[in-house]
All heavy atoms as a GROMACS GRO file, in nm:
protein
  634
    1MET      N    1  11.172  13.386  16.222
    1MET     CA    2  11.084  13.355  16.111
    1MET      C    3  11.091  13.462  16.003
    1MET      O    4  11.063  13.433  15.890
    1MET     CB    5  10.941  13.341  16.159
    1MET     CG    6  10.915  13.209  16.224
    1MET     SD    7  10.744  13.175  16.256
    1MET     CE    8  10.679  13.331  16.306
    2SER      N    9  11.127  13.582  16.039
    2SER     CA   10  11.137  13.684  15.937
    2SER      C   11  11.262  13.665  15.853
    2SER      O   12  11.279  13.730  15.751
    2SER     CB   13  11.137  13.823  16.001
    2SER     OG   14  11.252  13.838  16.082
    3GLY      N   15  11.350  13.574  15.893
    3GLY     CA   16  11.474  13.552  15.820
    3GLY      C   17  11.452  13.497  15.681
    3GLY      O   18  11.522  13.535  15.587
    4ALA      N   19  11.358  13.406  15.661
    4ALA     CA   20  11.336  13.344  15.530
    4ALA      C   21  11.291  13.446  15.426
    4ALA      O   22  11.349  13.451  15.318
    4ALA     CB   23  11.238  13.228  15.541
    5PRO      N   24  11.189  13.528  15.454
    5PRO     CA   25  11.150  13.627  15.353
    5PRO      C   26  11.262  13.728  15.324
    5PRO      O   27  11.281  13.768  15.209
    5PRO     CB   28  11.029  13.696  15.415
    5PRO     CG   29  10.974  13.597  15.511
    5PRO     CD   30  11.094  13.523  15.564
    6LEU      N   31  11.336  13.765  15.426
    6LEU     CA   32  11.446  13.859  15.406
    6LEU      C   33  11.555  13.796  15.320
    6LEU      O   34  11.606  13.858  15.227
    6LEU     CB   35  11.503  13.903  15.541
    6LEU     CG   36  11.618  14.003  15.536
    6LEU    CD1   37  11.572  14.133  15.472
    6LEU    CD2   38  11.670  14.030  15.676
    7ALA      N   39  11.590  13.672  15.349
    7ALA     CA   40  11.690  13.601  15.269
    7ALA      C   41  11.643  13.590  15.125
    7ALA      O   42  11.721  13.613  15.032
    7ALA     CB   43  11.715  13.463  15.328
    8ARG      N   44  11.518  13.555  15.105
    8ARG     CA   45  11.462  13.539  14.971
    8ARG      C   46  11.472  13.671  14.893
    8ARG      O   47  11.501  13.671  14.774
    8ARG     CB   48  11.317  13.492  14.983
    8ARG     CG   49  11.266  13.430  14.856
    8ARG     CD   50  11.132  13.360  14.877
    8ARG     NE   51  11.151  13.237  14.954
    8ARG     CZ   52  11.099  13.216  15.076
    8ARG    NH1   53  11.026  13.308  15.134
    8ARG    NH2   54  11.120  13.104  15.139
    9ARG      N   55  11.449  13.782  14.961
    9ARG     CA   56  11.455  13.913  14.896
    9ARG      C   57  11.594  13.939  14.838
    9ARG      O   58  11.609  14.003  14.736
    9ARG     CB   59  11.420  14.023  14.996
    9ARG     CG   60  11.414  14.160  14.933
    9ARG     CD   61  11.374  14.270  15.028
    9ARG     NE   62  11.263  14.231  15.113
    9ARG     CZ   63  11.247  14.271  15.240
    9ARG    NH1   64  11.335  14.353  15.294
    9ARG    NH2   65  11.145  14.232  15.311
   10TYR      N   66  11.698  13.887  14.904
   10TYR     CA   67  11.835  13.906  14.859
   10TYR      C   68  11.889  13.787  14.780
   10TYR      O   69  12.009  13.778  14.754
   10TYR     CB   70  11.925  13.936  14.978
   10TYR     CG   71  11.897  14.073  15.035
   10TYR    CD1   72  11.818  14.086  15.149
   10TYR    CD2   73  11.944  14.188  14.973
   10TYR    CE1   74  11.789  14.212  15.200
   10TYR    CE2   75  11.915  14.313  15.024
   10TYR     CZ   76  11.838  14.324  15.137
   10TYR     OH   77  11.810  14.449  15.186
   11GLY      N   78  11.803  13.691  14.747
   11GLY     CA   79  11.844  13.577  14.666
   11GLY      C   80  11.922  13.471  14.741
   11GLY      O   81  11.992  13.390  14.681
   12VAL      N   82  11.910  13.471  14.873
   12VAL     CA   83  11.981  13.373  14.956
   12VAL      C   84  11.881  13.265  15.000
   12VAL      O   85  11.777  13.298  15.056
   12VAL     CB   86  12.042  13.441  15.081
   12VAL    CG1   87  12.107  13.339  15.172
   12VAL    CG2   88  12.139  13.550  15.040
   13PRO      N   89  11.909  13.138  14.974
   13PRO     CA   90  11.815  13.034  15.016
   13PRO      C   91  11.811  13.020  15.169
   13PRO      O   92  11.914  13.031  15.236
   13PRO     CB   93  11.869  12.906  14.952
   13PRO     CG   94  12.007  12.937  14.908
   13PRO     CD   95  12.024  13.085  14.901
   14ALA      N   96  11.693  12.998  15.220
   14ALA     CA   97  11.674  12.975  15.364
   14ALA      C   98  11.659  12.824  15.386
   14ALA      O   99  11.578  12.760  15.323
   14ALA     CB  100  11.550  13.048  15.413
   15VAL      N  101  11.741  12.770  15.476
   15VAL     CA  102  11.740  12.626  15.504
   15VAL      C  103  11.705  12.606  15.651
   15VAL      O  104  11.762  12.669  15.739
   15VAL     CB  105  11.878  12.563  15.474
   15VAL    CG1  106  11.877  12.415  15.507
   15VAL    CG2  107  11.915  12.586  15.328
   16PHE      N  108  11.609  12.517  15.676
   16PHE     CA  109  11.567  12.483  15.812
   16PHE      C  110  11.623  12.346  15.845
   16PHE      O  111  11.606  12.251  15.767
   16PHE     CB  112  11.414  12.482  15.821
   16PHE     CG  113  11.362  12.439  15.954
   16PHE    CD1  114  11.362  12.526  16.061
   16PHE    CD2  115  11.312  12.312  15.973
   16PHE    CE1  116  11.314  12.488  16.185
   16PHE    CE2  117  11.263  12.272  16.096
   16PHE     CZ  118  11.264  12.361  16.202
   17THR      N  119  11.692  12.333  15.957
   17THR     CA  120  11.743  12.204  16.001
   17THR      C  121  11.656  12.155  16.116
   17THR      O  122  11.644  12.222  16.217
   17THR     CB  123  11.890  12.214  16.047
   17THR    OG1  124  11.966  12.271  15.941
   17THR    CG2  125  11.944  12.077  16.080
   18MET      N  126  11.594  12.040  16.098
   18MET     CA  127  11.503  11.984  16.196
   18MET      C  128  11.580  11.894  16.294
   18MET      O  129  11.629  11.789  16.256
   18MET     CB  130  11.394  11.902  16.125
   18MET     CG  131  11.293  11.844  16.218
   18MET     SD  132  11.162  11.750  16.136
   18MET     CE  133  11.244  11.669  16.003
   19HIS      N  134  11.591  11.938  16.418
   19HIS     CA  135  11.663  11.862  16.520
   19HIS      C  136  11.569  11.793  16.620
   19HIS      O  137  11.616  11.725  16.709
   19HIS     CB  138  11.755  11.956  16.600
   19HIS     CG  139  11.868  12.007  16.520
   19HIS    ND1  140  11.987  11.940  16.509
   19HIS    CD2  141  11.881  12.119  16.445
   19HIS    CE1  142  12.069  12.008  16.432
   19HIS    NE2  143  12.008  12.117  16.392
   20ASN      N  144  11.441  11.814  16.609
   20ASN     CA  145  11.346  11.763  16.707
   20ASN      C  146  11.325  11.612  16.689
   20ASN      O  147  11.262  11.569  16.593
   20ASN     CB  148  11.212  11.837  16.692
   20ASN     CG  149  11.119  11.812  16.806
   20ASN    OD1  150  11.131  11.713  16.875
   20ASN    ND2  151  11.023  11.901  16.825
   21PRO      N  152  11.373  11.529  16.782
   21PRO     CA  153  11.359  11.385  16.769
   21PRO      C  154  11.215  11.337  16.786
   21PRO      O  155  11.182  11.223  16.753
   21PRO     CB  156  11.449  11.329  16.880
   21PRO     CG  157  11.452  11.436  16.983
   21PRO     CD  158  11.444  11.566  16.906
   22LEU      N  159  11.128  11.423  16.837
   22LEU     CA  160  10.989  11.386  16.859
   22LEU      C  161  10.921  11.339  16.730
   22LEU      O  162  10.838  11.249  16.733
   22LEU     CB  163  10.914  11.507  16.916
   22LEU     CG  164  10.769  11.488  16.953
   22LEU    CD1  165  10.761  11.399  17.077
   22LEU    CD2  166  10.704  11.622  16.982
   23TRP      N  167  10.959  11.396  16.617
   23TRP     CA  168  10.890  11.365  16.492
   23TRP      C  169  10.927  11.230  16.433
   23TRP      O  170  10.871  11.189  16.332
   23TRP     CB  171  10.912  11.478  16.391
   23TRP     CG  172  10.874  11.610  16.447
   23TRP    CD1  173  10.950  11.724  16.447
   23TRP    CD2  174  10.753  11.646  16.514
   23TRP    NE1  175  10.884  11.826  16.510
   23TRP    CE2  176  10.762  11.781  16.553
   23TRP    CE3  177  10.638  11.577  16.547
   23TRP    CZ2  178  10.662  11.848  16.620
   23TRP    CZ3  179  10.537  11.644  16.616
   23TRP    CH2  180  10.549  11.776  16.651
   24SER      N  181  11.017  11.159  16.497
   24SER     CA  182  11.045  11.021  16.454
   24SER      C  183  10.940  10.925  16.509
   24SER      O  184  10.936  10.809  16.471
   24SER     CB  185  11.184  10.978  16.501
   24SER     OG  186  11.282  11.050  16.432
   25ASP      N  187  10.855  10.973  16.599
   25ASP     CA  188  10.750  10.893  16.662
   25ASP      C  189  10.615  10.927  16.597
   25ASP      O  190  10.566  11.039  16.610
   25ASP     CB  191  10.746  10.925  16.811
   25ASP     CG  192  10.638  10.850  16.887
   25ASP    OD1  193  10.581  10.754  16.832
   25ASP    OD2  194  10.610  10.890  17.002
   26ALA      N  195  10.557  10.831  16.526
   26ALA     CA  196  10.431  10.854  16.456
   26ALA      C  197  10.318  10.895  16.551
   26ALA      O  198  10.234  10.979  16.517
   26ALA     CB  199  10.390  10.731  16.376
   27ALA      N  200  10.317  10.841  16.671
   27ALA     CA  201  10.212  10.877  16.769
   27ALA      C  202  10.223  11.024  16.806
   27ALA      O  203  10.122  11.093  16.820
   27ALA     CB  204  10.224  10.790  16.894
   28ALA      N  205  10.343  11.076  16.820
   28ALA     CA  206  10.362  11.218  16.850
   28ALA      C  207  10.315  11.303  16.733
   28ALA      O  208  10.255  11.410  16.753
   28ALA     CB  209  10.507  11.247  16.882
   29CYS      N  210  10.338  11.257  16.612
   29CYS     CA  211  10.294  11.331  16.493
   29CYS      C  212  10.142  11.339  16.486
   29CYS      O  213  10.088  11.438  16.436
   29CYS     CB  214  10.347  11.265  16.367
   29CYS     SG  215  10.525  11.280  16.349
   30ARG      N  216  10.074  11.238  16.536
   30ARG     CA  217   9.927  11.239  16.534
   30ARG      C  218   9.867  11.316  16.651
   30ARG      O  219   9.750  11.352  16.649
   30ARG     CB  220   9.875  11.095  16.536
   30ARG     CG  221   9.901  11.021  16.406
   30ARG     CD  222   9.830  10.886  16.403
   30ARG     NE  223   9.873  10.798  16.511
   30ARG     CZ  224   9.970  10.708  16.500
   30ARG    NH1  225  10.035  10.693  16.387
   30ARG    NH2  226  10.003  10.631  16.601
   31SER      N  227   9.947  11.344  16.753
   31SER     CA  228   9.899  11.413  16.873
   31SER      C  229   9.876  11.562  16.846
   31SER      O  230   9.968  11.635  16.811
   31SER     CB  231  10.000  11.397  16.986
   31SER     OG  232   9.974  11.488  17.090
   32ARG      N  233   9.754  11.607  16.865
   32ARG     CA  234   9.724  11.750  16.847
   32ARG      C  235   9.804  11.835  16.944
   32ARG      O  236   9.846  11.945  16.912
   32ARG     CB  237   9.575  11.776  16.866
   32ARG     CG  238   9.492  11.722  16.754
   32ARG     CD  239   9.346  11.752  16.778
   32ARG     NE  240   9.266  11.682  16.681
   32ARG     CZ  241   9.160  11.733  16.626
   32ARG    NH1  242   9.118  11.853  16.660
   32ARG    NH2  243   9.092  11.665  16.537
   33TRP      N  244   9.823  11.785  17.065
   33TRP     CA  245   9.898  11.860  17.165
   33TRP      C  246  10.043  11.881  17.121
   33TRP      O  247  10.096  11.990  17.128
   33TRP     CB  248   9.892  11.787  17.300
   33TRP     CG  249   9.984  11.844  17.402
   33TRP    CD1  250  10.092  11.782  17.458
   33TRP    CD2  251   9.980  11.975  17.459
   33TRP    NE1  252  10.154  11.866  17.546
   33TRP    CE2  253  10.087  11.986  17.548
   33TRP    CE3  254   9.896  12.085  17.443
   33TRP    CZ2  255  10.114  12.100  17.621
   33TRP    CZ3  256   9.923  12.199  17.516
   33TRP    CH2  257  10.030  12.206  17.604
   34GLN      N  258  10.109  11.774  17.075
   34GLN     CA  259  10.248  11.787  17.032
   34GLN      C  260  10.259  11.878  16.910
   34GLN      O  261  10.350  11.960  16.900
   34GLN     CB  262  10.308  11.649  16.999
   34GLN     CG  263  10.321  11.558  17.116
   34GLN     CD  264  10.411  11.613  17.226
   34GLN    OE1  265  10.495  11.699  17.204
   34GLN    NE2  266  10.393  11.563  17.346
   35ARG      N  267  10.165  11.865  16.819
   35ARG     CA  268  10.167  11.949  16.699
   35ARG      C  269  10.147  12.095  16.736
   35ARG      O  270  10.212  12.183  16.681
   35ARG     CB  271  10.059  11.903  16.602
   35ARG     CG  272  10.088  11.766  16.545
   35ARG     CD  273   9.968  11.708  16.475
   35ARG     NE  274   9.939  11.778  16.353
   35ARG     CZ  275   9.926  11.722  16.236
   35ARG    NH1  276   9.942  11.591  16.225
   35ARG    NH2  277   9.898  11.791  16.129
   36ALA      N  278  10.060  12.121  16.833
   36ALA     CA  279  10.035  12.260  16.875
   36ALA      C  280  10.156  12.319  16.946
   36ALA      O  281  10.187  12.438  16.928
   36ALA     CB  282   9.912  12.265  16.966
   37LYS      N  283  10.224  12.238  17.027
   37LYS     CA  284  10.340  12.288  17.102
   37LYS      C  285  10.452  12.337  17.009
   37LYS      O  286  10.524  12.429  17.044
   37LYS     CB  287  10.398  12.179  17.192
   37LYS     CG  288  10.325  12.162  17.321
   37LYS     CD  289  10.394  12.073  17.422
   37LYS     CE  290  10.498  11.980  17.377
   37LYS     NZ  291  10.545  11.886  17.479
   38PHE      N  292  10.463  12.276  16.893
   38PHE     CA  293  10.574  12.306  16.804
   38PHE      C  294  10.527  12.376  16.676
   38PHE      O  295  10.587  12.359  16.570
   38PHE     CB  296  10.651  12.178  16.771
   38PHE     CG  297  10.718  12.118  16.891
   38PHE    CD1  298  10.661  12.011  16.957
   38PHE    CD2  299  10.837  12.171  16.938
   38PHE    CE1  300  10.723  11.956  17.068
   38PHE    CE2  301  10.899  12.117  17.051
   38PHE     CZ  302  10.842  12.010  17.116
   39TRP      N  303  10.425  12.459  16.686
   39TRP     CA  304  10.370  12.528  16.568
   39TRP      C  305  10.474  12.619  16.503
   39TRP      O  306  10.477  12.634  16.381
   39TRP     CB  307  10.244  12.606  16.604
   39TRP     CG  308  10.272  12.726  16.691
   39TRP    CD1  309  10.277  12.729  16.827
   39TRP    CD2  310  10.302  12.857  16.647
   39TRP    NE1  311  10.309  12.855  16.870
   39TRP    CE2  312  10.324  12.937  16.762
   39TRP    CE3  313  10.312  12.917  16.521
   39TRP    CZ2  314  10.356  13.072  16.755
   39TRP    CZ3  315  10.344  13.052  16.515
   39TRP    CH2  316  10.365  13.128  16.630
   40LEU      N  317  10.560  12.679  16.584
   40LEU     CA  318  10.659  12.770  16.530
   40LEU      C  319  10.761  12.696  16.442
   40LEU      O  320  10.804  12.746  16.338
   40LEU     CB  321  10.730  12.843  16.644
   40LEU     CG  322  10.815  12.962  16.607
   40LEU    CD1  323  10.732  13.068  16.538
   40LEU    CD2  324  10.876  13.021  16.734
   41GLU      N  325  10.794  12.576  16.482
   41GLU     CA  326  10.884  12.491  16.403
   41GLU      C  327  10.822  12.463  16.267
   41GLU      O  328  10.889  12.471  16.164
   41GLU     CB  329  10.908  12.362  16.479
   41GLU     CG  330  11.004  12.268  16.413
   41GLU     CD  331  11.027  12.145  16.498
   41GLU    OE1  332  11.103  12.154  16.597
   41GLU    OE2  333  10.968  12.040  16.467
   42ARG      N  334  10.697  12.429  16.266
   42ARG     CA  335  10.627  12.401  16.140
   42ARG      C  336  10.623  12.523  16.050
   42ARG      O  337  10.640  12.515  15.929
   42ARG     CB  338  10.485  12.350  16.170
   42ARG     CG  339  10.399  12.334  16.049
   42ARG     CD  340  10.453  12.228  15.951
   42ARG     NE  341  10.382  12.236  15.826
   42ARG     CZ  342  10.439  12.247  15.708
   42ARG    NH1  343  10.569  12.250  15.696
   42ARG    NH2  344  10.368  12.255  15.599
   43ARG      N  345  10.602  12.638  16.108
   43ARG     CA  346  10.596  12.761  16.028
   43ARG      C  347  10.732  12.792  15.965
   43ARG      O  348  10.739  12.827  15.847
   43ARG     CB  349  10.549  12.877  16.115
   43ARG     CG  350  10.529  13.002  16.035
   43ARG     CD  351  10.445  13.101  16.106
   43ARG     NE  352  10.435  13.219  16.023
   43ARG     CZ  353  10.402  13.337  16.067
   43ARG    NH1  354  10.372  13.352  16.194
   43ARG    NH2  355  10.397  13.440  15.987
   44ALA      N  356  10.838  12.778  16.042
   44ALA     CA  357  10.972  12.800  15.989
   44ALA      C  358  11.003  12.700  15.878
   44ALA      O  359  11.061  12.736  15.774
   44ALA     CB  360  11.075  12.790  16.100
   45GLU      N  361  10.963  12.577  15.898
   45GLU     CA  362  10.984  12.472  15.799
   45GLU      C  363  10.910  12.505  15.668
   45GLU      O  364  10.964  12.487  15.559
   45GLU     CB  365  10.932  12.342  15.858
   45GLU     CG  366  10.939  12.221  15.771
   45GLU     CD  367  10.874  12.105  15.843
   45GLU    OE1  368  10.946  12.035  15.917
   45GLU    OE2  369  10.753  12.083  15.825
   46ALA      N  370  10.790  12.554  15.680
   46ALA     CA  371  10.710  12.587  15.562
   46ALA      C  372  10.770  12.705  15.484
   46ALA      O  373  10.762  12.710  15.362
   46ALA     CB  374  10.566  12.619  15.603
   47GLN      N  375  10.830  12.800  15.555
   47GLN     CA  376  10.887  12.917  15.490
   47GLN      C  377  11.023  12.889  15.427
   47GLN      O  378  11.066  12.961  15.338
   47GLN     CB  379  10.902  13.032  15.589
   47GLN     CG  380  10.771  13.095  15.628
   47GLN     CD  381  10.791  13.214  15.720
   47GLN    OE1  382  10.901  13.241  15.767
   47GLN    NE2  383  10.683  13.284  15.747
   48ALA      N  384  11.090  12.785  15.472
   48ALA     CA  385  11.225  12.756  15.423
   48ALA      C  386  11.223  12.705  15.279
   48ALA      O  387  11.126  12.644  15.235
   48ALA     CB  388  11.290  12.651  15.513
   49ASP      N  389  11.331  12.731  15.209
   49ASP     CA  390  11.346  12.681  15.073
   49ASP      C  391  11.387  12.534  15.073
   49ASP      O  392  11.360  12.462  14.977
   49ASP     CB  393  11.452  12.763  14.999
   49ASP     CG  394  11.411  12.908  14.986
   49ASP    OD1  395  11.300  12.934  14.934
   49ASP    OD2  396  11.488  12.996  15.029
   50ALA      N  397  11.453  12.490  15.180
   50ALA     CA  398  11.496  12.352  15.193
   50ALA      C  399  11.492  12.312  15.340
   50ALA      O  400  11.503  12.397  15.427
   50ALA     CB  401  11.637  12.334  15.138
   51VAL      N  402  11.475  12.183  15.365
   51VAL     CA  403  11.470  12.130  15.501
   51VAL      C  404  11.568  12.015  15.512
   51VAL      O  405  11.570  11.925  15.427
   51VAL     CB  406  11.328  12.081  15.538
   51VAL    CG1  407  11.325  12.020  15.676
   51VAL    CG2  408  11.227  12.195  15.528
   52ILE      N  409  11.650  12.018  15.616
   52ILE     CA  410  11.743  11.909  15.643
   52ILE      C  411  11.696  11.840  15.770
   52ILE      O  412  11.676  11.904  15.873
   52ILE     CB  413  11.886  11.961  15.663
   52ILE    CG1  414  11.935  12.029  15.534
   52ILE    CG2  415  11.980  11.847  15.703
   52ILE    CD1  416  12.067  12.099  15.550
   53GLY      N  417  11.678  11.709  15.761
   53GLY     CA  418  11.639  11.630  15.878
   53GLY      C  419  11.753  11.539  15.919
   53GLY      O  420  11.840  11.507  15.838
   54LEU      N  421  11.752  11.498  16.044
   54LEU     CA  422  11.858  11.414  16.095
   54LEU      C  423  11.826  11.265  16.088
   54LEU      O  424  11.912  11.182  16.117
   54LEU     CB  425  11.892  11.454  16.239
   54LEU     CG  426  11.933  11.600  16.256
   54LEU    CD1  427  11.966  11.629  16.400
   54LEU    CD2  428  12.050  11.635  16.167
   55SER      N  429  11.703  11.232  16.049
   55SER     CA  430  11.667  11.091  16.032
   55SER      C  431  11.564  11.077  15.921
   55SER      O  432  11.480  11.165  15.900
   55SER     CB  433  11.610  11.032  16.161
   55SER     OG  434  11.478  11.075  16.183
   56ARG      N  435  11.571  10.967  15.849
   56ARG     CA  436  11.476  10.940  15.741
   56ARG      C  437  11.334  10.926  15.799
   56ARG      O  438  11.239  10.976  15.742
   56ARG     CB  439  11.516  10.812  15.668
   56ARG     CG  440  11.416  10.767  15.569
   56ARG     CD  441  11.447  10.775  15.423
   56ARG     NE  442  11.572  10.824  15.378
   56ARG     CZ  443  11.585  10.932  15.301
   56ARG    NH1  444  11.480  11.003  15.267
   56ARG    NH2  445  11.703  10.970  15.258
   57THR      N  446  11.321  10.861  15.915
   57THR     CA  447  11.190  10.843  15.976
   57THR      C  448  11.127  10.977  16.011
   57THR      O  449  11.008  11.000  15.986
   57THR     CB  450  11.201  10.756  16.104
   57THR    OG1  451  11.261  10.632  16.069
   57THR    CG2  452  11.065  10.732  16.166
   58GLY      N  453  11.204  11.067  16.069
   58GLY     CA  454  11.153  11.200  16.104
   58GLY      C  455  11.103  11.275  15.982
   58GLY      O  456  10.996  11.336  15.983
   59ILE      N  457  11.180  11.269  15.874
   59ILE     CA  458  11.140  11.336  15.750
   59ILE      C  459  11.015  11.270  15.691
   59ILE      O  460  10.921  11.339  15.649
   59ILE     CB  461  11.256  11.335  15.648
   59ILE    CG1  462  11.366  11.430  15.692
   59ILE    CG2  463  11.207  11.370  15.509
   59ILE    CD1  464  11.330  11.577  15.691
   60GLU      N  465  11.012  11.138  15.688
   60GLU     CA  466  10.895  11.068  15.633
   60GLU      C  467  10.769  11.102  15.712
   60GLU      O  468  10.661  11.120  15.654
   60GLU     CB  469  10.918  10.917  15.633
   60GLU     CG  470  11.019  10.874  15.528
   60GLU     CD  471  11.060  10.729  15.540
   60GLU    OE1  472  11.018  10.660  15.637
   60GLU    OE2  473  11.135  10.683  15.452
   61ASN      N  474  10.780  11.111  15.844
   61ASN     CA  475  10.664  11.148  15.926
   61ASN      C  476  10.621  11.292  15.900
   61ASN      O  477  10.502  11.323  15.897
   61ASN     CB  478  10.693  11.128  16.075
   61ASN     CG  479  10.688  10.982  16.114
   61ASN    OD1  480  10.630  10.899  16.043
   61ASN    ND2  481  10.750  10.949  16.225
   62ARG      N  482  10.716  11.382  15.882
   62ARG     CA  483  10.682  11.523  15.853
   62ARG      C  484  10.610  11.533  15.718
   62ARG      O  485  10.517  11.610  15.703
   62ARG     CB  486  10.806  11.611  15.853
   62ARG     CG  487  10.876  11.622  15.987
   62ARG     CD  488  10.791  11.684  16.092
   62ARG     NE  489  10.779  11.827  16.070
   62ARG     CZ  490  10.719  11.909  16.153
   62ARG    NH1  491  10.669  11.863  16.265
   62ARG    NH2  492  10.709  12.036  16.127
   63VAL      N  493  10.653  11.454  15.622
   63VAL     CA  494  10.586  11.454  15.492
   63VAL      C  495  10.446  11.396  15.507
   63VAL      O  496  10.348  11.455  15.459
   63VAL     CB  497  10.669  11.372  15.388
   63VAL    CG1  498  10.588  11.345  15.262
   63VAL    CG2  499  10.800  11.444  15.356
   64ARG      N  500  10.433  11.283  15.576
   64ARG     CA  501  10.304  11.214  15.590
   64ARG      C  502  10.204  11.294  15.674
   64ARG      O  503  10.090  11.311  15.635
   64ARG     CB  504  10.325  11.078  15.653
   64ARG     CG  505  10.193  11.000  15.673
   64ARG     CD  506  10.213  10.863  15.735
   64ARG     NE  507  10.301  10.784  15.653
   64ARG     CZ  508  10.411  10.720  15.699
   64ARG    NH1  509  10.443  10.726  15.826
   64ARG    NH2  510  10.488  10.651  15.619
   65TYR      N  511  10.245  11.342  15.790
   65TYR     CA  512  10.150  11.401  15.884
   65TYR      C  513  10.142  11.554  15.879
   65TYR      O  514  10.046  11.611  15.928
   65TYR     CB  515  10.185  11.360  16.028
   65TYR     CG  516  10.172  11.211  16.050
   65TYR    CD1  517  10.283  11.131  16.062
   65TYR    CD2  518  10.046  11.152  16.059
   65TYR    CE1  519  10.271  10.995  16.081
   65TYR    CE2  520  10.033  11.016  16.078
   65TYR     CZ  521  10.145  10.937  16.089
   65TYR     OH  522  10.133  10.802  16.108
   66PHE      N  523  10.242  11.619  15.821
   66PHE     CA  524  10.244  11.765  15.823
   66PHE      C  525  10.241  11.828  15.684
   66PHE      O  526  10.241  11.949  15.671
   66PHE     CB  527  10.368  11.815  15.898
   66PHE     CG  528  10.365  11.785  16.044
   66PHE    CD1  529  10.400  11.660  16.092
   66PHE    CD2  530  10.325  11.881  16.136
   66PHE    CE1  531  10.397  11.631  16.227
   66PHE    CE2  532  10.322  11.853  16.272
   66PHE     CZ  533  10.358  11.728  16.317
   67GLY      N  534  10.247  11.744  15.581
   67GLY     CA  535  10.239  11.797  15.446
   67GLY      C  536  10.368  11.861  15.395
   67GLY      O  537  10.364  11.938  15.300
   68LEU      N  538  10.480  11.829  15.456
   68LEU     CA  539  10.608  11.881  15.409
   68LEU      C  540  10.633  11.828  15.269
   68LEU      O  541  10.614  11.711  15.241
   68LEU     CB  542  10.720  11.835  15.504
   68LEU     CG  543  10.862  11.871  15.466
   68LEU    CD1  544  10.880  12.023  15.465
   68LEU    CD2  545  10.959  11.808  15.564
   69SER      N  546  10.676  11.915  15.180
   69SER     CA  547  10.702  11.876  15.042
   69SER      C  548  10.828  11.789  15.034
   69SER      O  549  10.937  11.834  15.073
   69SER     CB  550  10.722  12.000  14.956
   69SER     OG  551  10.769  11.964  14.828
   70PRO      N  552  10.817  11.668  14.980
   70PRO     CA  553  10.935  11.582  14.969
   70PRO      C  554  11.042  11.642  14.878
   70PRO      O  555  11.159  11.608  14.888
   70PRO     CB  556  10.881  11.452  14.910
   70PRO     CG  557  10.734  11.460  14.916
   70PRO     CD  558  10.695  11.603  14.935
   71ALA      N  559  11.002  11.732  14.790
   71ALA     CA  560  11.096  11.792  14.695
   71ALA      C  561  11.198  11.883  14.763
   71ALA      O  562  11.303  11.912  14.706
   71ALA     CB  563  11.019  11.870  14.589
   72LYS      N  564  11.166  11.930  14.883
   72LYS     CA  565  11.259  12.024  14.947
   72LYS      C  566  11.330  11.968  15.069
   72LYS      O  567  11.382  12.042  15.150
   72LYS     CB  568  11.189  12.156  14.979
   72LYS     CG  569  11.088  12.155  15.091
   72LYS     CD  570  11.034  12.297  15.106
   72LYS     CE  571  10.974  12.325  15.238
   72LYS     NZ  572  10.929  12.462  15.252
   73VAL      N  573  11.334  11.834  15.081
   73VAL     CA  574  11.397  11.774  15.199
   73VAL      C  575  11.522  11.693  15.164
   73VAL      O  576  11.534  11.641  15.054
   73VAL     CB  577  11.300  11.685  15.279
   73VAL    CG1  578  11.181  11.763  15.328
   73VAL    CG2  579  11.256  11.565  15.198
   74ALA      N  580  11.609  11.686  15.260
   74ALA     CA  581  11.728  11.601  15.251
   74ALA      C  582  11.754  11.547  15.392
   74ALA      O  583  11.714  11.609  15.491
   74ALA     CB  584  11.850  11.680  15.203
   75VAL      N  585  11.820  11.433  15.400
   75VAL     CA  586  11.853  11.374  15.529
   75VAL      C  587  12.004  11.376  15.545
   75VAL      O  588  12.077  11.334  15.456
   75VAL     CB  589  11.800  11.229  15.541
   75VAL    CG1  590  11.844  11.165  15.671
   75VAL    CG2  591  11.649  11.228  15.528
   76ALA      N  592  12.049  11.427  15.658
   76ALA     CA  593  12.192  11.428  15.692
   76ALA      C  594  12.204  11.365  15.832
   76ALA      O  595  12.195  11.434  15.933
   76ALA     CB  596  12.246  11.570  15.693
   77PRO      N  597  12.218  11.234  15.839
   77PRO     CA  598  12.219  11.163  15.968
   77PRO      C  599  12.333  11.212  16.059
   77PRO      O  600  12.439  11.253  16.012
   77PRO     CB  601  12.239  11.017  15.932
   77PRO     CG  602  12.222  11.007  15.787
   77PRO     CD  603  12.240  11.143  15.728
   78VAL      N  604  12.308  11.204  16.186
   78VAL     CA  605  12.409  11.238  16.286
   78VAL      C  606  12.519  11.132  16.279
   78VAL      O  607  12.491  11.013  16.269
   78VAL     CB  608  12.346  11.242  16.427
   78VAL    CG1  609  12.452  11.268  16.533
   78VAL    CG2  610  12.237  11.347  16.433
   79GLY      N  611  12.644  11.174  16.285
   79GLY     CA  612  12.756  11.081  16.282
   79GLY      C  613  12.764  11.001  16.410
   79GLY      O  614  12.703  11.033  16.512
   80LEU      N  615  12.839  10.895  16.408
   80LEU     CA  616  12.856  10.808  16.524
   80LEU      C  617  12.964  10.864  16.618
   80LEU      O  618  13.065  10.917  16.571
   80LEU     CB  619  12.898  10.667  16.480
   80LEU     CG  620  12.797  10.594  16.393
   80LEU    CD1  621  12.858  10.463  16.345
   80LEU    CD2  622  12.670  10.568  16.470
   81ASP      N  623  12.941  10.849  16.746
   81ASP     CA  624  13.044  10.885  16.843
   81ASP      C  625  13.150  10.777  16.842
   81ASP      O  626  13.120  10.659  16.832
   81ASP     CB  627  12.984  10.896  16.985
   81ASP     CG  628  12.893  11.017  16.998
   81ASP    OD1  629  12.901  11.107  16.914
   81ASP    OD2  630  12.816  11.020  17.095
   82GLY      N  631  13.273  10.816  16.858
   82GLY     CA  632  13.379  10.715  16.850
   82GLY      C  633  13.453  10.697  16.973
   82GLY      O  634  13.491  10.719  17.068
   0.00000   0.00000   0.00000
C-alpha cells in the first residue's frame, strides 16, 4: 500500500488490477462480511491512480457498492483458452 504514494512522489502512476471474481456477485458486494474481509483491496484501489478490472460486471459493482470512481477504471477481459 505504500507503493502508490511513493510512485506518486516520483511521478509514476499507480495502477491496481482487480482479480477478485467475488465482486461480480452483487450479493457479495452487499455482504458486510465479504467487504470486511477484503478491506485491504479496497484501500489499494482507492489509492491507485487507475484500476483495471477483468469484467465489466465486477467494475460496475465496485462503482455501485464501493464508490469507485468510474473515471479511473478500465476493463481488460481475460482472453479465451484455446
